[in-house]
C-alpha positions in Angstrom: -44.7 -25.5 94.9 -41.5 -23.5 94.7 -40.6 -24.3 98.3 -40.7 -28.1 97.8 -38.8 -27.6 94.5 -36.1 -25.7 96.4 -35.8 -28.3 99.2 -35.7 -31.0 96.4 -33.1 -29.3 94.8 -31.0 -28.8 98.0 -31.6 -32.4 98.8 -30.1 -33.6 95.3 -27.2 -31.3 95.8 -26.3 -32.8 99.3 -26.6 -36.1 97.7 -24.2 -35.2 95.1 -21.9 -33.9 97.8 -21.9 -37.0 99.7 -21.6 -39.2 96.5 -18.4 -37.2 95.8 -17.0 -37.9 99.3 -17.9 -41.5 98.7 -16.2 -41.6 95.5 -13.2 -40.2 97.0 -13.1 -42.9 99.6 -13.6 -45.6 96.8 -10.8 -44.0 95.0 -8.3 -44.5 97.6 -9.8 -48.0 98.2 -9.2 -48.8 94.7 -5.7 -47.5 94.6 -4.8 -49.7 97.6 -6.2 -52.7 96.3 -4.6 -52.2 92.8 -1.3 -51.4 94.5 -1.7 -54.8 96.9 -2.6 -56.9 93.6 0.4 -55.6 91.6 2.8 -56.3 94.5 1.4 -59.9 95.0 1.8 -60.4 91.2 5.1 -59.3 91.0 6.4 -61.2 94.1 4.6 -64.4 92.6 6.0 -63.7 89.1 9.6 -63.4 90.6 9.2 -66.6 92.6 7.7 -68.5 89.3 10.9 -67.3 87.4 13.3 -68.5 90.2 11.6 -71.8 90.0 12.3 -72.0 86.3 8.8 -71.5 84.9 8.7 -70.4 81.1 8.0 -66.5 81.1 5.4 -66.9 78.6 3.5 -69.4 80.9 3.9 -67.2 83.8 1.9 -64.5 82.4 -1.1 -66.9 81.7 -1.0 -68.6 85.1 0.0 -65.9 87.7 -3.4 -64.6 88.2 -4.8 -67.9 89.1 -2.3 -68.6 91.9 -3.6 -68.7 95.5 -1.6 -65.8 96.8 -2.6 -63.4 93.8 -6.1 -64.2 92.8 -7.7 -63.1 96.0 -5.9 -59.4 95.5 -7.2 -59.5 91.9 -10.8 -60.4 93.0 -10.5 -57.2 95.7 -8.9 -54.9 92.9 -11.9 -55.8 90.8 -14.4 -55.5 93.5 -12.9 -52.0 94.5 -12.8 -50.8 91.1 -16.6 -51.7 90.6 -17.3 -49.6 93.9 -15.5 -46.9 92.6 -17.2 -46.8 89.3 -20.6 -47.3 91.1 -19.7 -44.1 93.2 -18.9 -42.1 90.3 -21.8 -43.0 88.5 -24.0 -42.0 91.6 -22.3 -38.6 91.3 -23.6 -38.3 87.5 -27.1 -39.3 88.6 -27.4 -36.9 91.6 -26.0 -34.1 89.5 -28.4 -34.5 86.7 -31.2 -34.6 89.2 -30.1 -31.5 90.9 -29.7 -29.7 87.4 -33.3 -30.9 86.6 -34.8 -29.8 89.8 -33.0 -26.4 89.7 -34.3 -25.8 86.2 -37.9 -26.6 87.1 -37.4 -24.3 90.3 -36.1 -21.5 88.2 -39.1 -21.7 85.8 -41.5 -21.8 88.7 -39.8 -18.5 90.0 -40.5 -17.1 86.6 -44.0 -17.7 86.8 -43.7 -20.6 84.4 -44.6 -23.7 86.5 -45.2 -26.0 83.3 -42.2 -25.1 81.3 -44.0 -23.6 78.5 
């Protein structure tokens, strides 16, 4: 029925808006995690250089250092959450678009889309 389609469309739009807010929050979280990782990495690289470690080896080993690795893991997890939120926006927008098209067809007297 037309009312049910309209309600479904409004619900999908609201979900898309909520997902956009969530993505915005996740973007900030990702940026903070990325900055923390690069700061920890830079600090550790400088210490490794000061300790006389070869530059070629530093780049290969710095990500595994105990003070850098947790920051890398946080960065990767934050990026995953951000990408998932962006995907949710796409899904809800597609759903809203499909339901709206169906709603328009029902308003035109063509509920089957023929």
